[in-house]
C-alpha positions as CSV (number, residue, x, y, z in Angstrom):
1,M,20.9,317.9,318.4
2,S,21.7,320.6,321.0
3,L,25.1,321.6,322.0
4,L,24.6,320.2,325.6
5,A,23.5,316.8,324.3
6,L,26.4,316.4,321.8
7,V,28.9,317.2,325.1
8,T,26.8,314.9,327.3
9,L,26.9,312.3,324.6
10,L,30.7,312.6,324.0
11,L,31.6,312.6,327.5
12,L,29.6,309.5,328.4
13,A,30.8,307.8,325.4
14,V,34.3,308.4,326.6
15,A,33.7,307.3,330.2
16,G,32.4,304.1,328.9
17,A,35.1,303.4,326.4
18,A,37.3,300.4,327.7
19,D,40.4,301.9,326.1
20,T,40.2,304.8,328.1
21,G,39.9,304.2,331.5
22,A,36.3,303.5,332.4
23,N,35.8,306.1,334.9
24,A,36.0,309.8,335.9
25,A,39.2,311.8,337.0
26,T,39.8,314.7,339.0
27,A,43.2,316.6,339.6
28,G,43.7,314.2,342.4
29,N,45.9,312.4,340.0
30,D,44.2,308.7,339.8
31,V,40.9,307.9,338.6
32,D,38.2,309.1,341.0
33,T,34.6,309.9,340.7
34,N,34.4,313.0,342.8
35,H,33.3,316.3,341.3
36,S,32.4,318.0,344.5
37,K,35.5,320.3,345.0
38,G,34.4,323.8,345.6
39,P,30.7,324.8,345.9
40,G,28.5,325.4,342.7
41,K,25.3,324.1,341.5
42,N,26.4,323.2,337.9
43,R,28.1,319.9,338.2
44,P,29.5,318.7,334.8
45,P,28.5,315.3,333.3
46,A,30.5,312.4,334.4
47,G,33.8,312.5,332.7
48,Y,37.1,313.5,333.2
49,V,37.5,316.5,335.5
50,Y,40.3,318.7,336.2
51,E,40.1,320.8,339.3
52,V,42.7,323.5,339.1
53,P,44.6,324.0,342.0
54,V,44.8,327.6,343.4
55,N,48.1,328.9,345.6
56,R,49.4,325.4,345.8
57,P,53.2,325.0,346.0
58,L,54.6,324.3,342.5
59,Q,56.3,321.0,343.4
60,R,52.9,319.8,344.6
61,L,50.8,320.6,341.5
62,P,49.2,317.5,339.7
63,G,51.4,316.2,337.2
64,A,54.7,317.9,338.7
65,A,56.7,314.3,338.6
66,V,56.1,314.0,334.8
67,M,56.5,318.0,334.3
68,M,60.3,317.5,335.1
69,P,61.3,313.9,335.0
70,K,64.6,313.4,336.7
71,S,65.7,310.7,334.2
72,S,65.3,309.7,330.7
73,M,61.9,309.6,329.3
74,T,61.8,308.4,325.9
75,S,58.1,306.9,325.4
76,S,54.9,307.7,326.5
77,R,51.0,306.7,326.4
78,I,48.5,309.3,326.2
79,T,44.8,309.2,325.4
80,L,42.9,312.4,323.9
81,A,39.7,312.7,325.7
82,P,37.2,315.5,326.6
83,V,38.2,316.9,330.2
84,T,36.3,319.5,332.0
85,Y,38.4,322.3,333.6
86,R,37.1,323.9,336.9
87,L,38.9,327.0,338.5
88,F,37.2,327.7,342.0
89,V,38.9,330.6,343.7
90,P,38.2,330.8,347.5
91,G,36.3,334.1,348.3
92,Q,35.7,334.8,344.6
93,G,33.6,331.6,343.4
94,L,33.4,329.6,340.1
95,Q,35.7,331.1,337.8
96,V,36.1,328.9,334.6
97,E,34.1,325.8,334.0
98,F,34.5,324.5,330.4
99,T,35.4,321.2,328.5
100,Q,38.0,320.6,325.8
101,P,40.4,317.8,324.7
102,G,42.9,317.0,327.3
103,Y,45.9,314.6,327.4
104,I,45.2,311.6,329.8
105,Q,48.6,309.9,330.8
106,D,48.2,306.2,330.3
107,G,50.8,304.3,332.7
108,G,48.9,302.1,334.7
109,K,46.7,304.5,336.6
110,Q,45.4,307.0,334.2
111,Q,46.5,310.3,335.4
112,V,44.7,313.9,334.6
113,A,46.8,316.9,334.5
114,A,46.7,320.0,332.4
115,F,49.4,318.7,330.2
116,G,50.9,315.3,329.0
117,P,54.1,314.1,330.5
118,T,57.5,315.4,329.4
119,L,59.8,313.7,326.9
120,R,63.2,313.8,328.2
121,L,65.7,313.1,325.5
122,A,69.5,313.1,325.0
123,R,70.9,314.1,321.6
124,G,70.9,311.0,318.9
125,Q,68.2,309.2,321.0
126,S,64.9,308.1,319.7
127,Y,61.4,308.7,321.1
128,D,57.6,307.5,320.6
129,V,54.6,308.7,321.8
130,T,51.2,306.7,321.5
131,I,48.2,308.6,321.2
132,T,44.5,307.3,321.5
133,N,42.0,309.7,320.1
134,A,38.9,308.9,322.4
135,L,36.9,311.8,321.0
136,V,33.6,311.3,319.3
137,D,32.4,313.2,316.4
138,P,29.1,312.0,314.9
139,N,29.9,314.0,311.8
140,E,33.2,312.6,311.1
141,D,32.6,311.5,307.8
142,N,31.7,314.7,306.2
143,V,34.9,316.4,307.8
144,P,36.8,317.8,304.9
145,E,40.6,317.4,304.6
146,H,41.1,321.1,304.6
147,G,39.1,324.1,304.9
148,E,39.5,328.0,305.5
149,Y,37.8,327.8,309.1
150,W,37.5,325.6,312.0
151,F,36.8,322.2,310.9
152,G,37.3,318.7,312.1
153,P,37.4,319.4,315.9
154,G,37.8,315.9,317.2
155,D,40.8,315.0,314.8
156,T,44.3,315.4,316.1
157,N,47.8,314.5,315.4
158,L,51.2,315.6,317.0
159,H,54.0,318.4,316.3
160,L,57.4,318.2,317.8
161,H,58.0,322.1,317.9
162,G,61.1,323.2,318.1
163,L,63.2,319.7,317.4
164,H,65.4,319.9,314.6
165,A,64.5,316.4,313.0
166,A,63.3,314.7,310.0
167,T,60.1,316.0,308.3
168,G,59.0,312.4,307.4
169,V,57.3,314.0,304.3
170,P,59.1,312.8,301.0
171,S,56.3,313.6,299.0
172,Q,53.2,315.8,299.2
173,A,51.2,312.9,297.5
174,T,52.2,310.4,300.5
175,A,51.8,313.0,303.3
176,T,48.6,311.7,304.8
177,E,50.3,308.3,305.3
178,Y,52.4,308.4,308.5
179,K,55.8,306.8,308.1
180,G,57.4,308.5,311.2
181,D,59.0,311.7,312.0
182,D,57.4,315.2,312.3
183,N,54.6,314.8,309.6
184,I,51.7,317.4,310.6
185,F,49.8,316.3,307.6
186,V,48.6,313.1,308.9
187,K,45.4,313.0,310.6
188,L,44.3,310.7,313.9
189,K,40.5,310.9,313.3
190,A,37.8,311.1,315.8
191,R,35.5,308.2,316.2
192,S,32.1,308.9,314.4
193,S,30.1,306.8,317.1
194,A,30.9,305.7,320.8
195,A,30.3,301.9,319.6
196,Q,33.7,302.3,317.4
197,R,37.0,301.4,319.1
198,P,39.0,304.6,319.3
199,N,41.8,305.4,316.7
200,T,45.5,305.0,318.0
201,L,48.8,305.9,316.4
202,T,52.3,306.1,317.5
203,F,54.4,308.9,316.7
204,R,58.0,308.3,316.5
205,G,61.4,309.8,315.6
206,T,65.1,310.3,316.1
207,L,67.2,313.3,317.4
208,P,70.4,313.8,315.4
209,S,73.6,313.6,317.4
210,S,74.0,317.4,316.6
211,H,70.8,318.6,318.7
212,L,71.6,321.4,321.0
213,P,70.1,320.7,324.5
214,G,67.1,322.9,325.7
215,L,63.3,323.1,325.9
216,A,61.0,322.3,323.0
217,W,57.4,320.9,323.2
218,A,54.9,318.8,321.6
219,H,51.2,319.6,320.6
220,A,48.4,318.6,318.5
221,H,48.6,320.5,315.3
222,K,45.7,319.1,313.1
223,H,44.8,322.1,310.7
224,G,41.5,323.1,311.7
225,S,41.1,322.3,315.3
226,T,44.7,323.3,316.6
227,F,43.7,326.4,318.4
228,M,41.0,324.3,320.3
229,Q,43.4,321.6,321.5
230,V,46.7,323.1,322.2
231,S,46.1,324.7,325.4
232,S,45.6,321.3,327.1
233,A,46.7,318.8,324.6
234,H,50.4,319.5,324.6
235,F,53.5,318.4,326.7
236,A,57.3,319.4,327.1
237,V,60.2,318.1,325.4
238,L,63.5,318.7,327.4
239,V,66.6,317.6,325.2
240,E,69.5,317.0,328.1
241,D,72.6,319.2,328.7
242,D,75.6,317.9,327.4
243,F,78.3,320.5,328.5
244,E,81.3,318.4,327.3
245,A,79.9,318.6,323.7
246,W,78.6,322.4,323.9
247,M,81.0,323.8,326.4
248,P,84.1,321.9,326.7
249,Q,86.8,323.6,328.6
250,A,89.4,323.4,325.9
251,A,87.3,324.9,323.2
252,A,85.1,327.2,325.5
253,P,87.1,328.3,328.2
254,G,85.0,331.2,329.0
255,C,82.0,328.9,329.9
256,A,83.4,327.3,332.9
257,Q,81.7,329.6,335.5
258,V,77.9,329.4,333.8
259,R,78.5,325.6,333.2
260,K,79.3,325.1,336.8
261,V,76.2,327.0,337.7
262,L,73.7,325.2,335.3
263,E,75.3,321.9,336.4
264,G,74.6,322.7,340.0
265,A,71.3,324.8,339.9
266,P,67.9,323.6,340.7
267,D,65.9,322.9,337.5
268,A,62.3,323.9,336.9
269,I,59.9,323.8,333.5
270,L,57.3,326.8,333.8
271,D,54.6,326.1,331.7
272,L,52.5,329.3,330.9
273,Q,49.0,327.9,329.9
274,L,46.0,330.2,328.7
275,F,42.4,329.7,328.8
276,S,41.4,332.3,326.4
277,F,37.5,333.3,327.1
278,Q,38.2,337.3,326.5
279,Y,36.3,338.6,323.7
280,A,38.2,341.2,321.5
281,A,35.1,343.4,321.1
282,D,31.4,343.0,322.2
283,P,30.0,339.7,320.7
284,A,26.5,341.1,320.8
285,N,27.3,343.8,317.9
286,P,27.3,342.2,314.5
287,A,29.8,344.7,313.2
288,N,32.4,343.0,315.7
289,E,32.1,339.6,314.0
290,K,35.4,339.9,312.0
291,V,37.1,341.5,315.0
292,N,36.4,338.8,317.2
293,L,37.3,336.2,314.6
294,D,40.6,337.6,314.2
295,N,41.3,337.5,317.9
296,A,39.3,334.6,318.4
297,N,38.6,333.1,321.9
298,L,37.6,329.4,322.6
299,Q,34.0,330.5,322.3
300,I,34.3,332.0,319.0
301,A,36.3,328.9,317.7
302,S,33.5,326.6,318.9
303,K,30.7,328.8,317.5
304,N,27.6,327.5,315.6
305,A,28.3,326.6,311.9
306,S,25.4,329.2,311.1
307,N,27.9,331.9,311.7
308,P,28.7,333.4,308.0
309,Y,32.4,334.3,309.4
310,C,32.9,331.4,311.5
311,C,33.6,327.6,310.7
312,D,33.5,325.7,307.7
313,K,29.6,324.9,307.2
314,R,30.4,321.3,306.0
315,S,31.3,320.4,309.4
316,A,28.2,320.3,311.6
317,M,30.0,319.9,314.9
318,N,32.7,322.8,314.8
319,G,33.8,322.5,318.1
320,H,30.4,321.5,319.7
321,P,32.0,317.9,320.9
322,F,33.9,319.8,323.9
323,M,33.2,323.1,324.6
324,G,30.4,322.5,327.2
325,A,29.5,325.2,329.8
326,L,32.0,327.3,328.7
327,T,33.2,329.9,331.5
328,Q,31.5,331.3,334.4
329,G,34.3,334.2,334.3
330,L,32.1,336.2,331.4
331,G,35.0,336.5,329.2
332,A,38.1,336.7,331.1
333,N,41.4,335.0,330.3
334,R,43.3,333.1,332.8
335,F,47.0,332.2,332.9
336,L,47.9,329.1,334.6
337,I,51.5,327.8,335.4
338,N,51.9,324.2,335.3
339,G,48.2,323.5,335.7
340,G,48.1,325.8,338.8
341,Y,46.3,329.0,339.5
342,Q,48.8,331.4,340.9
343,P,50.9,328.8,342.4
344,R,53.6,329.3,345.0
345,I,57.4,329.2,344.2
346,S,60.3,329.2,346.5
347,L,63.8,330.2,345.8
348,Q,66.8,329.9,348.1
349,H,68.2,333.2,349.1
350,N,70.9,334.5,346.6
351,T,70.9,331.0,345.0
352,W,70.7,330.4,341.2
353,T,67.7,328.7,339.8
354,R,67.3,327.6,336.3
355,W,63.8,328.3,335.0
356,R,62.9,327.1,331.6
357,F,59.5,329.0,330.3
358,L,57.1,327.8,327.9
359,F,54.0,329.7,326.5
360,S,51.8,327.1,325.5
361,G,48.7,329.0,325.1
362,A,47.4,329.1,321.5
363,K,47.2,332.9,321.0
364,G,48.8,336.3,322.2
365,F,52.0,337.0,324.1
366,A,53.1,337.9,327.4
367,A,55.9,340.1,329.0
368,I,57.1,338.6,332.3
369,A,59.3,339.8,335.2
370,I,59.9,339.5,339.0
371,V,57.9,342.1,340.5
372,D,58.0,343.9,343.9
373,P,54.1,344.2,344.7
374,S,54.8,346.9,347.3
375,T,56.0,349.3,344.3
376,N,54.7,347.4,341.4
377,Q,58.1,347.8,339.8
378,V,60.3,345.1,338.5
379,S,62.4,343.9,341.9
380,P,65.8,345.3,342.1
381,D,66.4,342.6,344.3
382,C,66.1,340.0,341.8
383,E,68.5,339.0,338.5
384,M,67.6,337.5,335.5
385,Q,70.3,335.8,333.2
386,L,69.2,334.9,329.9
387,I,70.7,331.5,328.7
388,A,68.8,330.3,325.6
389,K,65.6,331.1,323.3
390,D,63.5,328.5,321.8
391,G,66.1,325.7,322.8
392,I,69.1,327.4,321.2
393,Y,71.9,328.9,323.2
394,L,72.4,332.6,322.8
395,P,75.7,333.3,320.8
396,L,77.2,334.7,324.1
397,L,75.8,333.9,327.4
398,P,74.7,334.6,330.1
399,R,72.7,338.1,329.3
400,K,71.3,340.2,332.0
401,V,67.5,341.0,331.5
402,Q,65.1,342.5,333.4
403,A,61.8,340.9,331.6
404,L,61.1,338.3,329.3
405,L,58.9,338.2,326.3
406,L,57.0,335.2,325.1
407,P,54.6,334.7,322.3
408,S,52.3,331.8,322.0
409,G,54.8,328.8,321.2
410,G,58.0,330.7,322.4
411,R,60.3,329.4,325.1
412,V,63.2,331.0,327.1
413,E,65.6,329.7,329.4
414,V,67.1,332.0,332.5
415,L,69.1,331.6,335.6
416,V,67.3,333.5,338.5
417,R,68.3,334.7,341.9
418,C,67.0,337.1,344.4
419,S,68.8,338.7,347.3
420,S,66.0,339.8,349.2
421,W,65.6,338.2,352.5
422,P,62.8,335.7,353.6
423,G,59.4,337.4,354.4
424,K,59.3,340.0,351.5
425,P,57.1,339.0,349.0
426,L,57.6,338.9,345.3
427,T,55.5,338.0,342.5
428,L,56.1,336.6,339.1
429,S,54.0,338.9,336.9
430,A,52.8,339.3,333.2
431,G,51.5,342.8,334.1
432,A,52.5,346.6,333.6
433,A,55.8,346.5,334.9
434,A,57.0,343.7,332.8
435,A,55.2,345.3,329.9
436,S,57.1,348.8,330.7
437,V,60.5,347.2,330.2
438,F,60.0,346.9,326.6
439,S,57.8,349.8,325.7
440,N,56.3,353.1,327.2
441,S,53.2,352.4,325.5
442,S,52.1,349.0,326.6
443,F,53.0,347.7,323.3
444,G,50.8,350.0,321.5
445,N,51.3,350.7,317.8
446,L,49.9,353.0,315.2
447,F,47.3,350.6,314.1
448,Y,46.2,350.1,317.8
449,P,46.6,353.3,319.7
450,T,45.0,352.0,322.8
451,G,47.6,348.8,323.0
452,N,48.3,345.7,321.2
453,P,45.3,343.5,321.5
454,Y,47.4,340.4,321.3
455,L,49.0,341.5,324.7
456,I,47.7,339.3,327.6
457,Q,48.5,340.3,330.9
458,Q,48.0,338.9,334.6
459,E,49.2,340.8,337.2
460,L,50.0,337.7,339.7
461,L,51.2,334.6,337.8
462,A,52.7,333.2,340.8
463,S,54.0,334.3,344.4
464,I,57.7,333.9,345.3
465,S,58.8,333.2,348.5
466,V,62.7,333.5,349.2
467,Q,64.0,330.9,351.7
468,Y,67.1,331.1,354.0
469,P,70.1,329.7,351.9
470,I,71.0,326.2,352.7
471,G,74.9,326.7,351.7
472,M,76.7,329.3,350.5
473,S,75.6,332.1,348.2
474,S,76.0,331.8,344.4
475,P,78.7,333.7,342.7
476,S,77.7,336.3,340.2
477,L,78.2,335.5,336.7
478,A,80.5,337.5,334.1
479,E,77.9,338.6,331.5
480,E,78.4,337.3,328.0
481,A,81.6,335.5,328.9
482,C,80.7,332.0,327.3
483,K,80.5,331.3,323.7
484,P,79.1,328.0,323.6
485,L,80.0,325.9,320.6
486,R,77.3,325.4,317.4
487,P,75.9,322.8,315.6
488,A,75.8,323.7,311.6
489,Y,71.9,324.0,311.8
490,A,72.3,327.0,314.4
491,A,75.7,328.2,313.0
492,D,76.3,331.9,313.0
493,L,75.2,333.3,309.5
494,R,75.8,337.0,310.0
495,D,77.7,338.7,307.1
496,S,81.1,338.5,309.0
497,A,80.8,334.9,309.8
498,L,79.6,334.1,306.1
499,A,82.6,335.9,305.2
500,A,84.8,333.7,307.5
501,A,83.3,330.8,305.9
502,G,84.0,332.0,302.3
503,Y,80.3,332.4,301.4
504,Q,79.6,335.1,299.2
505,L,76.9,337.4,300.3
506,S,75.7,337.4,296.7
507,D,75.0,333.7,297.0
508,V,72.5,334.0,299.9
509,V,69.3,333.1,298.5
510,R,66.8,335.9,299.1
511,S,63.2,335.1,299.2
512,P,59.8,337.3,299.3
513,V,58.0,335.7,302.3
514,Q,55.5,338.0,304.1
515,F,52.4,337.6,306.2
516,T,49.5,339.6,304.2
517,F,46.1,341.0,305.0
518,N,43.3,340.7,302.5
519,R,40.0,339.3,304.6
520,Q,39.7,341.7,307.5
521,F,40.7,339.1,309.7
522,A,43.9,336.6,310.4
523,C,46.3,336.9,307.7
524,E,47.5,334.9,304.8
525,V,51.2,333.9,303.5
526,N,52.1,336.0,300.4
527,N,48.4,336.7,299.6
528,Q,47.4,333.1,299.6
529,S,45.4,331.1,302.2
530,F,46.7,327.4,303.1
531,T,46.0,325.0,300.8
532,F,47.4,321.2,300.7
533,P,48.9,320.1,298.5
534,D,50.5,323.0,297.7
535,P,51.4,323.6,294.2
536,N,53.8,326.4,295.0
537,P,55.5,325.9,298.1
538,L,58.1,328.0,299.7
539,T,61.6,326.2,298.8
540,M,64.9,326.0,300.4
541,N,67.8,324.3,298.7
542,I,69.5,322.4,301.2
543,G,73.3,323.6,301.0
544,T,72.4,327.1,300.7
545,I,72.0,330.1,303.1
546,Q,68.2,331.3,302.7
547,Q,67.2,334.7,303.9
548,W,63.6,336.2,304.4
549,D,63.2,339.8,304.8
550,F,60.3,339.7,306.9
551,N,58.0,342.5,307.4
552,D,55.0,341.4,309.7
553,A,56.6,339.6,312.8
554,V,56.1,342.9,314.7
555,F,52.3,341.9,314.9
556,H,52.3,338.0,314.4
557,P,54.8,335.4,315.7
558,L,56.3,333.7,312.7
559,H,57.1,329.8,313.6
560,V,58.9,327.8,311.2
561,H,59.2,324.0,311.6
562,T,62.2,321.6,311.2
563,N,65.0,324.5,310.8
564,P,65.2,327.5,313.1
565,F,66.4,330.8,311.7
566,Q,68.8,333.6,313.2
567,L,68.1,337.3,313.5
568,V,70.7,339.0,311.5
569,G,69.4,342.6,311.0
570,F,66.6,344.8,311.4
571,N,65.2,348.0,309.8
572,K,66.0,351.0,312.2
573,A,62.7,352.6,312.2
574,L,61.6,349.8,314.7
575,L,63.6,351.7,317.2
576,E,61.3,354.8,316.7
577,A,58.3,356.0,318.0
578,G,58.8,355.0,321.9
579,A,60.0,351.4,321.6
580,K,62.7,350.0,323.8
581,P,63.4,346.6,322.4
582,F,67.2,346.8,322.3
583,T,67.6,348.8,325.4
584,S,65.8,346.1,327.2
585,N,68.7,343.6,326.4
586,F,66.2,341.0,325.6
587,Y,66.5,341.0,321.6
588,K,70.0,341.1,320.1
589,I,71.4,340.6,316.6
590,G,72.5,337.0,316.2
591,D,69.8,335.2,318.5
592,Y,68.3,332.1,317.1
593,Y,64.3,331.6,317.0
594,D,62.0,329.2,316.0
595,T,59.1,331.3,316.9
596,L,59.4,335.1,316.8
597,L,57.6,338.1,317.8
598,F,58.7,341.7,317.9
599,P,55.8,343.7,319.0
600,F,56.8,347.2,319.1
601,Y,55.6,350.6,318.6
602,T,55.8,351.4,314.5
603,P,54.0,351.3,311.3
604,I,55.4,348.1,309.6
605,P,58.8,349.6,307.5
606,P,60.0,347.6,304.6
607,D,62.1,344.7,305.5
608,A,61.5,345.1,309.1
609,L,63.3,341.9,310.2
610,T,66.3,340.1,308.4
611,L,66.2,336.2,309.1
612,R,68.8,333.5,307.8
613,F,68.3,329.8,307.8
614,Q,71.0,327.2,307.1
615,P,68.8,324.4,306.4
616,G,70.2,321.2,307.7
617,A,70.3,317.6,306.0
618,F,66.4,316.8,306.6
619,T,64.5,316.9,303.3
620,G,60.9,317.0,302.4
621,Y,57.7,318.9,303.1
622,S,56.9,320.9,306.2
623,V,55.4,324.3,307.0
624,M,55.7,327.8,308.2
625,H,52.8,329.8,309.9
626,C,51.5,332.3,312.3
627,H,51.7,331.1,315.9
628,Y,48.3,332.7,317.0
629,L,46.7,329.5,316.0
630,M,43.4,331.0,315.4
631,H,45.2,332.3,312.5
632,E,46.6,329.0,311.4
633,D,43.8,327.2,311.6
634,L,42.1,330.2,309.4
635,G,44.7,329.7,306.9
636,C,47.6,331.7,307.7
637,M,50.1,328.8,307.0
638,K,52.1,327.8,303.9
639,V,53.9,324.5,303.0
640,V,57.9,324.6,302.8
641,L,60.0,322.2,300.9
642,F,63.4,321.6,302.2
643,K,64.8,320.4,298.8
644,C,67.7,317.9,298.3
645,P,69.3,318.9,294.9
646,G,69.0,316.4,292.1
647,F,65.9,315.1,293.6
648,P,62.4,315.9,292.1
649,D,60.5,318.1,294.3
650,D,57.9,315.4,295.0
651,A,60.3,312.4,295.3
652,Q,62.6,313.7,298.1
653,P,64.9,311.2,299.9
654,A,63.1,308.3,301.3
655,N,65.1,308.3,304.7
656,G,64.5,311.8,305.0
657,E,68.3,313.0,304.8
658,C,70.0,314.3,301.7
659,P,73.1,312.4,300.9
660,G,76.4,314.0,301.1
661,Y,75.0,317.0,302.7
662,T,77.9,319.7,303.7
663,P,76.9,322.8,305.4
664,P,78.2,325.9,303.7
665,V,79.0,327.5,307.2
666,P,80.1,324.6,309.3
667,G,79.5,324.5,313.1
668,T,82.0,324.8,315.9
669,A,81.3,321.8,317.6
670,T,82.3,318.3,316.8
671,A,79.0,316.9,318.0
């Protein structure tokens, strides 16, 4: 069967399924059958269609209300179905047209956006997300549980990225049975025929009462198909502020000023989405096969299984159900913000606004700044004050920065204000001016003298207009005056803090964990490609401080599920050969992450980055991996066991928590 026939079959099957809404939908939100926006002869088959808005105000983009809900949102129902995404730019014509899995919001009227509805949770609150998998894969019965390349493109699941919560996996032997929580080993299977009823699963869990506020997100994480789904099968997760818990006046008096600003500032999530179509090298040259596999785009990931370097041959579909016409853009990458192309963002003159950035793209990294287009330099009229990374407050905040660095999966939260008067154009940019804040060499390194191949640039992400002020101007903020309280899972683990807690440095458990390279593409973990069950998982004993002397987060973003980690040291060689990581003020020792990339100009020195964990009470099996998700799908992932002492490895506590857990380094909050 041809690719076009398979795509048509799948789309028509979904359009006819009673569980998925029966009709086509456009970016106009409600169910509709209009596909005629913008000229063009190649119309997609009947099905869900998202017409990407161009230059539309941020607050008027499709799905704006569900991107930033004003009140608690603990439950949602969504359908994973093929959506055709079309970007038509006036004066430039059709730029992008392709089909891949997307989340359709099921709430009375079905709604098509470029993301799912945001969960808005308070600490200690429970959530549930019901997903119906309306994809069809006629080869479903032959899909392997695990493989080295892309496979099972119609299967899915859900990962709550950045939440400190239970793993839901007390044993590898029962990991594929979903019992709740953040179990990424489970598989929500595609239908093998359109006649079958779609499979549905409710993913559920509960945040601990000690959970910090901030931005997390959720996305598909079925090994073998993650890269092909995440860019459009994801949604934000917002843990609500609780200033009395984390910035109380009595315990954190230096936080009063920034707390007042945060309480009153307009608040927006900026979801930086990536449609990746650019080839790393000329695909017509067979010598470039492994280069293109390493830095794969959507075309490579969905390529025919006859390619000897791509795709597990046991799965004949290998992405065919949803790639369709691919792109009219001849291999260009496109960034969207909240599903819009180059939207318009308004700021009040000299007034603080809170921006929460999420890089939901499945690959790459970006440097982001507010730029004056008349000079193509970072605007001196705008100020960014960093508040949090990956949903975890900085040790001291706020911190003034000129630019932000976001890897795939990363989040940052900033306060922004601009003093330029109305009429002066500004841009939110991921171009050369932002990159220059971090490096004089466009993130080059000795292996890539012409620049880091994973850096993705787009000069115009959004246009910014400064409006006349409504009230009085916002006050300036005293930098690093606020020391917020911290839970034990994000306690300070630097040497001085360990000494103060009476924890001996000799008791820190050091583990040899590295990304390694033996295949000429992607990476492995400790010279091993992913396997499950894993006979030799990385083990962290609960009740200890764990340290990874990690070498390769300078090229590949390290992501660890369940527990975040603190950057407590680095090899001084990282400051040599033109890098400016610390003079940029964005990176500082003591910051916490769950997704870390440090992409600077240097050969990889021994023990490049020193990372420490204090695993919380949550037990069981999870994973760590490279968050260039084509690499994760290709095997750069390893199982991690958070082990409760006294319990067998494969029989951890059934309720997911280690009884009697006491953190070696206590948190500073009573929450």
